[in-house]
KOLGU-4560 file (N, C-alpha, C; in nm, 3 decimals, padded with zeros to 5 digits):
<recs>
<n_xx: 06.164 n_yy: 11.614 n_zz: -12.690 ca_xx: 06.299 ca_yy: 11.641 ca_zz: -12.734 c_xx: 06.307 c_yy: 11.777 c_zz: -12.802 mol: A seq: 1 type: MET>
<n_xx: 06.207 n_yy: 11.804 n_zz: -12.886 ca_xx: 06.207 ca_yy: 11.931 ca_zz: -12.958 c_xx: 06.190 c_yy: 12.048 c_zz: -12.862 mol: A seq: 2 type: ARG>
<n_xx: 06.107 n_yy: 12.030 n_zz: -12.761 ca_xx: 06.086 ca_yy: 12.135 ca_zz: -12.662 c_xx: 06.214 c_yy: 12.164 c_zz: -12.583 mol: A seq: 3 type: ASN>
<n_xx: 06.289 n_yy: 12.061 n_zz: -12.551 ca_xx: 06.415 ca_yy: 12.079 ca_zz: -12.478 c_xx: 06.514 c_yy: 12.160 c_zz: -12.561 mol: A seq: 4 type: LYS>
<n_xx: 06.520 n_yy: 12.130 n_zz: -12.690 ca_xx: 06.611 ca_yy: 12.203 ca_zz: -12.779 c_xx: 06.571 c_yy: 12.349 c_zz: -12.788 mol: A seq: 5 type: ILE>
<n_xx: 06.440 n_yy: 12.376 n_zz: -12.797 ca_xx: 06.393 ca_yy: 12.515 ca_zz: -12.802 c_xx: 06.423 c_yy: 12.589 c_zz: -12.673 mol: A seq: 6 type: LEU>
<n_xx: 06.404 n_yy: 12.524 n_zz: -12.561 ca_xx: 06.432 ca_yy: 12.588 ca_zz: -12.432 c_xx: 06.582 c_yy: 12.617 c_zz: -12.418 mol: A seq: 7 type: ILE>
<n_xx: 06.664 n_yy: 12.522 n_zz: -12.454 ca_xx: 06.810 ca_yy: 12.543 ca_zz: -12.448 c_xx: 06.852 c_yy: 12.654 c_zz: -12.543 mol: A seq: 8 type: ILE>
<n_xx: 06.795 n_yy: 12.657 n_zz: -12.660 ca_xx: 06.825 ca_yy: 12.764 ca_zz: -12.755 c_xx: 06.783 c_yy: 12.901 c_zz: -12.704 mol: A seq: 9 type: GLY>
<n_xx: 06.666 n_yy: 12.909 n_zz: -12.642 ca_xx: 06.618 ca_yy: 13.036 ca_zz: -12.586 c_xx: 06.706 c_yy: 13.082 c_zz: -12.472 mol: A seq: 10 type: ALA>
<n_xx: 06.747 n_yy: 12.990 n_zz: -12.385 ca_xx: 06.836 ca_yy: 13.026 ca_zz: -12.274 c_xx: 06.970 c_yy: 13.073 c_zz: -12.327 mol: A seq: 11 type: ILE>
<n_xx: 07.023 n_yy: 13.006 n_zz: -12.428 ca_xx: 07.151 ca_yy: 13.047 ca_zz: -12.486 c_xx: 07.140 c_yy: 13.185 c_zz: -12.549 mol: A seq: 12 type: ALA>
<n_xx: 07.030 n_yy: 13.212 n_zz: -12.617 ca_xx: 07.010 ca_yy: 13.343 ca_zz: -12.679 c_xx: 07.003 c_yy: 13.454 c_zz: -12.575 mol: A seq: 13 type: PHE>
<n_xx: 06.928 n_yy: 13.432 n_zz: -12.469 ca_xx: 06.916 ca_yy: 13.532 ca_zz: -12.363 c_xx: 07.052 c_yy: 13.554 c_zz: -12.295 mol: A seq: 14 type: VAL>
<n_xx: 07.125 n_yy: 13.446 n_zz: -12.270 ca_xx: 07.257 ca_yy: 13.459 ca_zz: -12.208 c_xx: 07.352 c_yy: 13.536 c_zz: -12.299 mol: A seq: 15 type: ALA>
<n_xx: 07.345 n_yy: 13.513 n_zz: -12.428 ca_xx: 07.429 ca_yy: 13.586 ca_zz: -12.522 c_xx: 07.397 c_yy: 13.734 c_zz: -12.520 mol: A seq: 16 type: TYR>
<n_xx: 07.269 n_yy: 13.769 n_zz: -12.524 ca_xx: 07.227 ca_yy: 13.910 ca_zz: -12.524 c_xx: 07.271 c_yy: 13.978 c_zz: -12.394 mol: A seq: 17 type: ILE>
<n_xx: 07.246 n_yy: 13.915 n_zz: -12.281 ca_xx: 07.284 ca_yy: 13.975 ca_zz: -12.154 c_xx: 07.436 c_yy: 13.988 c_zz: -12.141 mol: A seq: 18 type: LEU>
<n_xx: 07.508 n_yy: 13.889 n_zz: -12.187 ca_xx: 07.654 ca_yy: 13.894 ca_zz: -12.181 c_xx: 07.712 c_yy: 14.000 c_zz: -12.271 mol: A seq: 19 type: GLY>
<n_xx: 07.657 n_yy: 14.016 n_zz: -12.389 ca_xx: 07.712 ca_yy: 14.116 ca_zz: -12.481 c_xx: 07.682 c_yy: 14.258 c_zz: -12.433 mol: A seq: 20 type: SER>
<n_xx: 07.571 n_yy: 14.277 n_zz: -12.368 ca_xx: 07.539 ca_yy: 14.411 ca_zz: -12.317 c_xx: 07.620 c_yy: 14.445 c_zz: -12.194 mol: A seq: 21 type: ARG>
<n_xx: 07.653 n_yy: 14.349 n_zz: -12.112 ca_xx: 07.729 ca_yy: 14.378 ca_zz: -11.991 c_xx: 07.876 c_yy: 14.403 c_zz: -12.022 mol: A seq: 22 type: SER>
<n_xx: 07.924 n_yy: 14.356 n_zz: -12.135 ca_xx: 08.064 ca_yy: 14.372 ca_zz: -12.170 c_xx: 08.094 c_yy: 14.509 c_zz: -12.231 mol: A seq: 23 type: ALA>
<n_xx: 07.992 n_yy: 14.583 n_zz: -12.272 ca_xx: 08.017 ca_yy: 14.712 ca_zz: -12.333 c_xx: 08.042 c_yy: 14.817 c_zz: -12.227 mol: A seq: 24 type: THR>
<n_xx: 08.128 n_yy: 14.912 n_zz: -12.258 ca_xx: 08.158 ca_yy: 15.021 ca_zz: -12.167 c_xx: 08.065 c_yy: 15.136 c_zz: -12.199 mol: A seq: 25 type: VAL>
<n_xx: 08.003 n_yy: 15.190 n_zz: -12.098 ca_xx: 07.912 ca_yy: 15.302 ca_zz: -12.116 c_xx: 07.991 c_yy: 15.431 c_zz: -12.105 mol: A seq: 26 type: GLN>
<n_xx: 08.007 n_yy: 15.501 n_zz: -12.216 ca_xx: 08.082 ca_yy: 15.625 ca_zz: -12.221 c_xx: 07.990 c_yy: 15.733 c_zz: -12.275 mol: A seq: 27 type: VAL>
<n_xx: 07.980 n_yy: 15.843 n_zz: -12.202 ca_xx: 07.890 ca_yy: 15.951 ca_zz: -12.243 c_xx: 07.957 c_yy: 16.045 c_zz: -12.342 mol: A seq: 28 type: ASN>
<n_xx: 08.079 n_yy: 16.087 n_zz: -12.314 ca_xx: 08.146 ca_yy: 16.185 ca_zz: -12.399 c_xx: 08.290 c_yy: 16.143 c_zz: -12.423 mol: A seq: 29 type: LYS>
<n_xx: 08.354 n_yy: 16.206 n_zz: -12.520 ca_xx: 08.494 ca_yy: 16.177 ca_zz: -12.550 c_xx: 08.586 c_yy: 16.211 c_zz: -12.434 mol: A seq: 30 type: GLY>
<n_xx: 08.549 n_yy: 16.310 n_zz: -12.355 ca_xx: 08.630 ca_yy: 16.348 ca_zz: -12.240 c_xx: 08.638 c_yy: 16.233 c_zz: -12.139 mol: A seq: 31 type: GLU>
<n_xx: 08.532 n_yy: 16.159 n_zz: -12.128 ca_xx: 08.531 ca_yy: 16.046 ca_zz: -12.037 c_xx: 08.631 c_yy: 15.940 c_zz: -12.081 mol: A seq: 32 type: SER>
<n_xx: 08.641 n_yy: 15.916 n_zz: -12.210 ca_xx: 08.737 ca_yy: 15.819 ca_zz: -12.262 c_xx: 08.879 c_yy: 15.869 c_zz: -12.234 mol: A seq: 33 type: VAL>
<n_xx: 08.901 n_yy: 15.999 n_zz: -12.255 ca_xx: 09.032 ca_yy: 16.057 ca_zz: -12.230 c_xx: 09.068 c_yy: 16.041 c_zz: -12.082 mol: A seq: 34 type: ARG>
<n_xx: 08.974 n_yy: 16.066 n_zz: -11.996 ca_xx: 08.998 ca_yy: 16.052 ca_zz: -11.853 c_xx: 09.036 c_yy: 15.908 c_zz: -11.818 mol: A seq: 35 type: HIS>
<n_xx: 08.968 n_yy: 15.813 n_zz: -11.877 ca_xx: 08.999 ca_yy: 15.673 ca_zz: -11.850 c_xx: 09.139 c_yy: 15.637 c_zz: -11.899 mol: A seq: 36 type: GLN>
<n_xx: 09.177 n_yy: 15.690 n_zz: -12.015 ca_xx: 09.311 ca_yy: 15.661 ca_zz: -12.069 c_xx: 09.419 c_yy: 15.722 c_zz: -11.982 mol: A seq: 37 type: LEU>
<n_xx: 09.397 n_yy: 15.844 n_zz: -11.935 ca_xx: 09.495 ca_yy: 15.908 ca_zz: -11.847 c_xx: 09.508 c_yy: 15.832 c_zz: -11.717 mol: A seq: 38 type: VAL>
<n_xx: 09.396 n_yy: 15.790 n_zz: -11.662 ca_xx: 09.398 ca_yy: 15.713 ca_zz: -11.537 c_xx: 09.472 c_yy: 15.581 c_zz: -11.556 mol: A seq: 39 type: ARG>
<n_xx: 09.448 n_yy: 15.514 n_zz: -11.668 ca_xx: 09.516 ca_yy: 15.389 ca_zz: -11.696 c_xx: 09.667 c_yy: 15.412 c_zz: -11.714 mol: A seq: 40 type: MET>
<n_xx: 09.703 n_yy: 15.519 n_zz: -11.784 ca_xx: 09.844 ca_yy: 15.547 ca_zz: -11.811 c_xx: 09.918 c_yy: 15.577 c_zz: -11.681 mol: A seq: 41 type: TRP>
<n_xx: 09.854 n_yy: 15.644 n_zz: -11.587 ca_xx: 09.918 ca_yy: 15.683 ca_zz: -11.461 c_xx: 09.909 c_yy: 15.575 c_zz: -11.354 mol: A seq: 42 type: ASN>
<n_xx: 09.845 n_yy: 15.465 n_zz: -11.381 ca_xx: 09.831 ca_yy: 15.358 ca_zz: -11.284 c_xx: 09.968 c_yy: 15.299 c_zz: -11.253 mol: A seq: 43 type: ASP>
<n_xx: 10.005 n_yy: 15.284 n_zz: -11.125 ca_xx: 10.137 ca_yy: 15.231 ca_zz: -11.089 c_xx: 10.163 c_yy: 15.091 c_zz: -11.144 mol: A seq: 44 type: PRO>
<n_xx: 10.062 n_yy: 15.006 n_zz: -11.145 ca_xx: 10.082 ca_yy: 14.870 ca_zz: -11.199 c_xx: 10.111 c_yy: 14.875 c_zz: -11.348 mol: A seq: 45 type: LYS>
<n_xx: 10.041 n_yy: 14.963 n_zz: -11.420 ca_xx: 10.062 ca_yy: 14.976 ca_zz: -11.563 c_xx: 10.202 c_yy: 15.031 c_zz: -11.592 mol: A seq: 46 type: ALA>
<n_xx: 10.247 n_yy: 15.127 n_zz: -11.511 ca_xx: 10.381 ca_yy: 15.182 ca_zz: -11.529 c_xx: 10.487 c_yy: 15.074 c_zz: -11.509 mol: A seq: 47 type: LYS>
<n_xx: 10.466 n_yy: 14.992 n_zz: -11.408 ca_xx: 10.561 ca_yy: 14.884 ca_zz: -11.380 c_xx: 10.567 c_yy: 14.785 c_zz: -11.496 mol: A seq: 48 type: LYS>
<n_xx: 10.451 n_yy: 14.749 n_zz: -11.549 ca_xx: 10.447 ca_yy: 14.656 ca_zz: -11.662 c_xx: 10.512 c_yy: 14.717 c_zz: -11.787 mol: A seq: 49 type: GLU>
<n_xx: 10.487 n_yy: 14.845 n_zz: -11.811 ca_xx: 10.549 ca_yy: 14.910 ca_zz: -11.927 c_xx: 10.701 c_yy: 14.912 c_zz: -11.913 mol: A seq: 50 type: ARG>
<n_xx: 10.748 n_yy: 14.935 n_zz: -11.792 ca_xx: 10.893 ca_yy: 14.937 ca_zz: -11.768 c_xx: 10.952 c_yy: 14.798 c_zz: -11.794 mol: A seq: 51 type: LYS>
<n_xx: 10.884 n_yy: 14.695 n_zz: -11.743 ca_xx: 10.932 ca_yy: 14.558 ca_zz: -11.765 c_xx: 10.937 c_yy: 14.525 c_zz: -11.914 mol: A seq: 52 type: LYS>
<n_xx: 10.830 n_yy: 14.562 n_zz: -11.986 ca_xx: 10.824 ca_yy: 14.532 ca_zz: -12.130 c_xx: 10.932 c_yy: 14.609 c_zz: -12.206 mol: A seq: 53 type: LYS>
<n_xx: 10.958 n_yy: 14.733 n_zz: -12.165 ca_xx: 11.061 ca_yy: 14.813 ca_zz: -12.232 c_xx: 11.199 c_yy: 14.751 c_zz: -12.209 mol: A seq: 54 type: ALA>
<n_xx: 11.226 n_yy: 14.706 n_zz: -12.086 ca_xx: 11.354 ca_yy: 14.642 ca_zz: -12.058 c_xx: 11.369 c_yy: 14.512 c_zz: -12.137 mol: A seq: 55 type: GLU>
<n_xx: 11.262 n_yy: 14.437 n_zz: -12.145 ca_xx: 11.266 ca_yy: 14.311 ca_zz: -12.220 c_xx: 11.290 c_yy: 14.338 c_zz: -12.369 mol: A seq: 56 type: LYS>
<n_xx: 11.225 n_yy: 14.442 n_zz: -12.423 ca_xx: 11.244 ca_yy: 14.477 ca_zz: -12.564 c_xx: 11.386 c_yy: 14.525 c_zz: -12.588 mol: A seq: 57 type: ALA>
<n_xx: 11.441 n_yy: 14.600 n_zz: -12.494 ca_xx: 11.579 ca_yy: 14.649 ca_zz: -12.508 c_xx: 11.678 c_yy: 14.531 c_zz: -12.509 mol: A seq: 58 type: ALA>
<n_xx: 11.656 n_yy: 14.435 n_zz: -12.423 ca_xx: 11.744 ca_yy: 14.316 ca_zz: -12.420 c_xx: 11.733 c_yy: 14.238 c_zz: -12.550 mol: A seq: 59 type: LYS>
<n_xx: 11.611 n_yy: 14.223 n_zz: -12.600 ca_xx: 11.592 ca_yy: 14.150 ca_zz: -12.725 c_xx: 11.658 c_yy: 14.223 c_zz: -12.841 mol: A seq: 60 type: ALA>
<n_xx: 11.648 n_yy: 14.356 n_zz: -12.842 ca_xx: 11.712 ca_yy: 14.434 ca_zz: -12.948 c_xx: 11.864 c_yy: 14.422 c_zz: -12.939 mol: A seq: 61 type: ALA>
<n_xx: 11.917 n_yy: 14.423 n_zz: -12.818 ca_xx: 12.062 ca_yy: 14.410 ca_zz: -12.799 c_xx: 12.110 c_yy: 14.273 c_zz: -12.847 mol: A seq: 62 type: GLU>
<n_xx: 12.034 n_yy: 14.169 n_zz: -12.815 ca_xx: 12.070 ca_yy: 14.034 ca_zz: -12.861 c_xx: 12.067 c_yy: 14.027 c_zz: -13.013 mol: A seq: 63 type: LYS>
<n_xx: 11.967 n_yy: 14.087 n_zz: -13.073 ca_xx: 11.956 ca_yy: 14.085 ca_zz: -13.219 c_xx: 12.073 c_yy: 14.160 c_zz: -13.282 mol: A seq: 64 type: ALA>
<n_xx: 12.112 n_yy: 14.270 n_zz: -13.224 ca_xx: 12.229 ca_yy: 14.345 ca_zz: -13.276 c_xx: 12.356 c_yy: 14.262 c_zz: -13.265 mol: A seq: 65 type: LEU>
<n_xx: 12.372 n_yy: 14.192 n_zz: -13.152 ca_xx: 12.490 ca_yy: 14.107 ca_zz: -13.135 c_xx: 12.493 c_yy: 13.997 c_zz: -13.241 mol: A seq: 66 type: ASP>
<n_xx: 12.378 n_yy: 13.940 n_zz: -13.272 ca_xx: 12.372 ca_yy: 13.835 ca_zz: -13.374 c_xx: 12.407 c_yy: 13.889 c_zz: -13.511 mol: A seq: 67 type: ARG>
<n_xx: 12.363 n_yy: 14.009 n_zz: -13.539 ca_xx: 12.389 ca_yy: 14.069 ca_zz: -13.670 c_xx: 12.537 c_yy: 14.104 c_zz: -13.684 mol: A seq: 68 type: VAL>
<n_xx: 12.596 n_yy: 14.152 n_zz: -13.577 ca_xx: 12.737 ca_yy: 14.194 ca_zz: -13.580 c_xx: 12.833 c_yy: 14.076 c_zz: -13.594 mol: A seq: 69 type: ARG>
<n_xx: 12.793 n_yy: 13.957 n_zz: -13.557 ca_xx: 12.882 ca_yy: 13.840 ca_zz: -13.565 c_xx: 12.907 c_yy: 13.799 c_zz: -13.705 mol: A seq: 70 type: ARG>
</recs>
């Protein structure tokens, strides 16, 4: 029983270490981060989502103004 617990603990530890290392982004310089941000900002899907969120926020603000004016 004790051996099984140690083996399960060792496997969990190794999985945690491997998972935490794979989740990190490897960036060499600040320029690389800037490039990634620009690429993300110019992505068509991201632009579409930002537009949807902006329209939703505008509608919510308009509703809130109408409630205040009443």
